[in-house]
N, C-alpha and C positions, 0 to 999 in steps of 0.2 A: 521351688516346690510350688505347683499350682494348688490352690485351693478352692473350692465351691463352697462359699460360705452360706450357711443355712439351707444347704441344696435339698436333702432329702425328702424333709416333709413340707418346707415351705413351698417348694415347687411342684413336687408330685403329689403332695397331700390332697390339693385340690381336685385331683381327679380320684381320690380315695383309692389309690392302689393299695395292694395287699402289703401285708407285714404282720408279724405275729410271732407265736413261738409254740412249744411243746415239747414233751418229752418221750412220748409214746413210740415205740417201733412201730412201723407199719406191720399190720396184721396182728398185733398184740392188744389185749383189752385196753380200752381208755378209761381210766378211773374216774372221767366225769360221767361216762354214760351209765345210767341209772340201770341196776339190776333186774333182770327180768325184762327188759324192754326187748322190742322186735328188733329182728334182724337190720343191721344198718343196710342203707341202700348201696347198690353198689356204685363204686367210684368211677365217673365218667373216664373213658379211655385216654381222650385227647387231653393235651394241655389247655389248649384252648379254651376247652369247656370246663375244665378243672378253674382258670384264672376266672371265666365268667362268673362261676359259684362262688368263689371265695370274694371275688369283687361286691356281688350282690349281697353277701352275707355281711360284709364289712359296713356296706352303705346302710344297711338295716340297723346295726348295732350304732351306726354314729346318729342315725337319725332317731333312735330310741334315747340315746344318751343328750340329745338336743331337746327332745321333747319334755325330757325330764326337767329341764331348764327353762320351759316355755319358749323353746326356739327351734327353728326349721330352716333348712336349706332351701331357697329358692329352687323352683322345679329345674331351670335351665342349669343349676349348678350340679345336678348329680353327676355329669361328666366333664364339667369344668369347674374354673374356680368360682368360690363362692361368690355372687353378684353383691354389689352394694345394697345395703337394706334401706328404709327409708331416710336414714340420715346417717352422720358420722359415727354417733354413739350407738347404735344399733349396729354398724358394721363392725364396730370395734369390739362389741361384745360378743359376736357371732364368731368372728376369727379368734378371740381368747376362748370362748368355748370349744371351738374345732380344735385349735393348736395349743391351748395351755398358755399359762404365763409363768410357769417354773422356769428359771433361768438356767436350770440344769439342762444338759442336753446329752444324747447319744452322739457319739463320734467315732469315725474309724478312718485312719489315713490308710489308702492301699499302696502297694509296691509301685505304681504309676505316679505317685505323688499326690493323687487327688484326695481331699478330705471330704468325706460326705458326713453329714450331722442330720439328726432327727429330733423333734421335739419330744420330750418325755412324759409330757401330761397333755389333758385335753382329750376330746370325744374321739379323736382319731387313734391316740395313742391308747385310750381305754378299749376301743373296739378291737385293736390288734391284740391286745392282751387277752381279751375275752377269745379270740380265735385261736390265738398259737400259745398262750398260757404265759410266756415270758417274752415281753418285746425285746428285750436288751438281746438276748439268744438269736431271736428271731432276725432283728435288724442288723446283727453281725454277719450272719449266715448270709440271708439275702443280699445286702450288699457285696458281699464277697462273689457269690454266685454270679449276680447280675453283670459284674464286671472282669470274669474270668477270660473273655475274648480279649477285652483291651488290654489285660495283663499279658496275654499271649503274644499279642501284635507288639507290646512294649518290648518283649524280649527278642522278637524277630529283628529287631534293628540293629542289634550286637552282632548279626550274622553277616559275614563279607559279601557274600552273593546279594544279599537283600541291600547293603548299603550301595554297591555298585548300579544295582536296578534304580535304586532312588535318586542317585546322582544323573542317571541317563532320563528320568522322568523329569527331574527337575530343568536339566537343558532343555528338553522337548518342551515343556510348559513356559520355558522364559528363553527363547530361541536367541535372543539379543545377548544374551550372556548376563545383563543385569539382574539385579535383585529383584524378585517378583514383588509387586505394590500390593497383591492381595490375593485372593483363590481364583484361579484360572476358569473360564468357563466349562460348564460341565462337561461338554461335549468335547473340549479339549484334552481335559484331566482325565476322560474315558479312554479317549485315543492314545495317549501317551501312557496311560497305565498298560494299555495293551501292548503298543510298539516298544516300550522301554523294556518289556519283560517282566515287569513289576508283579502284575497280576500272577504269572507263573510261577514266580519265586513264593509268593504268598501262599498260593494253593499248595505249593510243596511244603513249606515250612510250617505252614498255621496249625494242620492237625498234630505234628509232634510236639510243638509249643504248647497248643492246648492241653495234650495229654499230660503234660509235664505239669504245667500250674495246676490241674485239676489233681494230680497225685501230691503237690505242694501244699494243696490246701483241701485235702479229702476228709479233715476232720469237719470242716465247714460245710463240705458239701455234703456229707452224711447228715449233719445236723440239718440243713435245708430242707432235705427230702424227708426227713423225720418229722420235723416240725409241720410241714406243708400237709404231709398225711394226717396230722392231728387235725389241723384247720379244715381239711376237708371233711372230716367225721363231723365236727362240730358244726359246720355249714348245713351238713346233712340234718343234723338235729334240730336246726333252727327252720330249716325247709320243712320238715316233717311236724312242726309245731309253729305255726303261723301266730299263735297267741302268746308264744313263750317270752318271757321278758329276758333282758341280758343277766347274766348271774344266776339263773335257776336252773334246775333239771326238768326236762319233761317227766311227768308223772304218767 
């Protein structure tokens, strides 16, 4: 079984990617929304724009959390890993504030054998809880949805047509018949994928396998969409109230 140790937050958190939770059905009233407030802004139609809004909201919440501790991310780290501070002590303090010191972790092992983990405290976790309401439920749903395609591809490997095409690809990529010592040149890999018929087999099998995987994990898919909708509403509230602090409702 392959394991990705401390993968989810330690590697992706530096980019302050999304995560979080909530239990409000799309289209229903959000209990966090103040009564008598103005109509909620229209949710952007494209997923790309929604992702941008969610990332900006998370970055704001993280920045506020750090500010409360007298810390701040270096400007260049808004899209990358936190840059080292003035010294080892400052860098360690910043990382602890971001990712926490609690030994407890969120963890999920997928059907592919990959284990994904995330820190359960720190400013990143706090921001995700603020956006989604329940970090644990969001973590499990997000990791599952993000890996649906990988799970579908793993299922394809059991298909005889896929195995035969993969054998042809291997012979094409290593014509000497000996074991491959590494990844083939990208141009060679692309040519072999086409000539072996592997591309056609994958195109035929993947939609059905992806539909099967989505059905098997329909509860997590539904939770993902539900919590994402709640987070978008919370992000809209934050955007409409630039001075609103984390954990408070707009008046």
